N, C-alpha and C positions, 0 to 999 in steps of 0.2 A: 726737649721742652724744658724751659727754664721758668717754672712757676714761682711766683713770689711767696716767700716764706715769711709771713707777718710775725711781728713781735708785739708784746704788750705796749712798748713805747710807740710803735707805729699806730696801733689802734687807738691808744689814748690821745696821741697827737691828732688823729683824724677827728675824734670826738671834740677836742678843744676847738677845732675849726668849724665843724659842722653843727654842733649844738648851738652856739651863739647865732649862727646864720639862720637856723630854724627859728630861734627865739625872735630875732629881728623881723623875720618874715611874718610870723603870726601877730606881732605887734602892729604891723602895717596893714594887714588884711582885715576885711570885715569878717567877723567870726561866724556869720551865718552864710558865707559864700560857699558854693558847692566846690568840691575838689574834683576836677575833671578826671584825673587818673584813678580816683577812688569814688566813683559817681554816687555811691550810696551814702557818702559822708559829707558833712559840712566841715568847715575848718575847725569848729569846736570838737566835732567827733574825732578828727585827726589828732588834735592836741590831747584829748582824753585817751586815745589809743596809745600814743607814744609815752605820755606821762605814766599811765598805768602799767605799761610794759617796763619802764624804769623801776617803778615801785615793786613790781613782782620779781624782777631779776635781782634786785637788791635783797629781797627776802630769801631768794634761792641761794645766792652765793655766800651770804652771811652765816648760813647754817654750818658750812664746812662739812657737808655730808652728801651722799649720793642717792638718798631716798627720793622717790618721786614726790614732788610737791603737789599742793592743791592747784587746780586749774587757775589760770589768770582770768580775772574779771575786772571790769571797770567799777571801782567802788561807788556806792550809792551817794556818798557825800562829796563827790568831786564837784567843784564849783563850775558855774557857767558864767557867761558874760566876761567882762575884762579881768575878773579875778582868776580866770582859768590860766591866764598867761603867767601870773606870778606862781600859781600852783605848779605849772609845768617847770618853770625855772628852778623852783625848790626841789622838785623830784630829780631834775637833771643834775643839780649841784650835789645832792645827796648821793646819787649813784656814782658820779665822778669821784667823789671822795672815797667811796668804797673800792671802786675799781683801781684807783690810783695806788692804794696801799695793798691791794690784794695780790698775793703771789699766784701767777698763772698755774702753778702746780698744785694749788690747794684743791682738795676734793670738792666737786660740785656737780650736781645732777645736770644732765642735758638730755635732749630727746634724740640725739643722733647716734649712729653706730661708731662712736669715737670715744676715746678715754674721757672719763667723767672728771674733768678738771676745769678750774675756773677760767682758764685761758679761752675756752670756747665762748664765754660770754663777753670777754673783751672784744673779740672779733664780731660776734653776732650783733652786739649793740651798736658798734661802729657802723655796720652796714644797715641795720634797721633805721638808724638816724639819718644816714645820708640819702637813702631812698625816699624817706618821708620828708626830708628837707626839699628834695626835688618836687615831690607832690605839692608841698605847700607853696613853693615858688611858682609852679605852673598855674596854681589857682589865681595868681595875680599877674600872669603872663611875664614872669621874670626868671624862668628856669635857667639855671647854670649847670653845665655838665659836671659829672663827677670827676674828680682828679684821677689821672690815668692809672697811677699805681694802686690807689684805693679801689678803683673800679675793677682792675685786673684781679685783685684779691677777692673782690665781691663775686666776680665770675667764677673763680675757683671755689668759693664757698657754695654757690649754687650747685656746681658740678660734683664737689667732693663731700658735701654735707646734705643739702636739701634733697637732691634727687635720690641718692642712695638711701636716705631715710624714708623714702616713699612719699615725700611731700612734693608731688607733681600736680600741675594743674589738670592734666589729662591722664586718665587711666587706660588709654588705648594701648594695645600691645605693640609698640613700635619696635622695629628691628633694623639695625644697620649702624654704621659708624658715621659720626658727624665730626667735621673739623671746624673749629672756631679760631679766628685769628684777630687779635687786637693790634691793629696796625700802628698805633701810637705808643704801645707799651712793649713791643717786641716780644709778644708772647702768643703761644698757640696751645690749643687743647684738642685732644681726640677723645671723644666719648662714644662708647659702644652701648647702644640701646638693645636690650635683650628682653623683650616683652615687658614684664613688670620690673625687671632688674636693669641696672645701669652699671657701667664700669668706666672710670676715668683712667685713660691709658697714657703711659709714657711712650715716647717714640721708639724706645728700645724694645718695647714689649708688644707692639701691635702686630708684628710679623709672626703670628701663630697659625694654628690650623683652621681658625675661623676666617670668615671673609673680612679681611682687614682693610680693604680699600674704602676710603671715605665716600659715602654715597651722597652726602650733602656737605657743602662748604659755605660758611658764612663769615664775613669779615667786615670790620668797621672800627671805629674808635672803641676803646675799652668802655667808655661811658655808655655809648649807644648799645653795645652788646649787653652790658649789665642791665640796662633799662628794658631791653627787649626780653631778656630772660625773666624779668619780673613783670612782664605784660604791660609796661608803660609805653613802649614803642612797638609798632608792628615790625615783623622781620623784613617786610618790604622796604623799610627805611635803610636797610643795610645791603651790602653786596652779597647776593645769594646765588649759588650755582648747584645744580644737581637736584635731588629729590627734596624739594622745599618742604613737603609735608612732614618730613622727619623732624623738622625744627620744633613743631608743636610738642614733641616729646621732651623738649628741654626746658619748658616753662616751669618755674617754681610755683608751688601752691602752698597754702597753709595746711 
């Protein structure tokens, strides 16, 4: 398996492309329109969510420490109406300035079972932005797929970060190996579901004493796979073989 190993420059480059696209979309859309992929939100809610996320992450990484921060909330003074667009742009620009100058090795808290370093947030914010860019575009029927390399890294983030951290949409005790294939990115992943636990496997390590044969296979474009893992697409939109019910154990949750 040849997983993409992202870098700060890769994720910053993604943000420089995806952030302005999100900004252009929210400037075009009615702010009271419902977001179909986040049905409890209007476009204003989506903008508030992403902008407050930027604000909170900036406060986390600027501390240069690994202590657990206060929970993220949408501030009471966030504007509504057209002013919310400029507020979002300001938060995006401020965070970009911080991330651009930030050494990925700088100590920074994160919620995952990974080293507490700032590079986590370069990656996380890139994928938070691209998925919500897709959400915003879908609200005006203008959804564009996620670029293949970025989507492949986003798939890896779900499998190596979200699911091992226990952030799964379903808490059912799934058991079995699932194979995912991104046909346009030349990448594949094997994930072993073990009840509440998960393990992302390399092809050289799956031949152990456990049942290593994949019981479910799913393939498609990297963008479609990523969006399915985030619950934006149904798995039936991809090519699925084997025990399809296991795929529900792959969905990321907050």
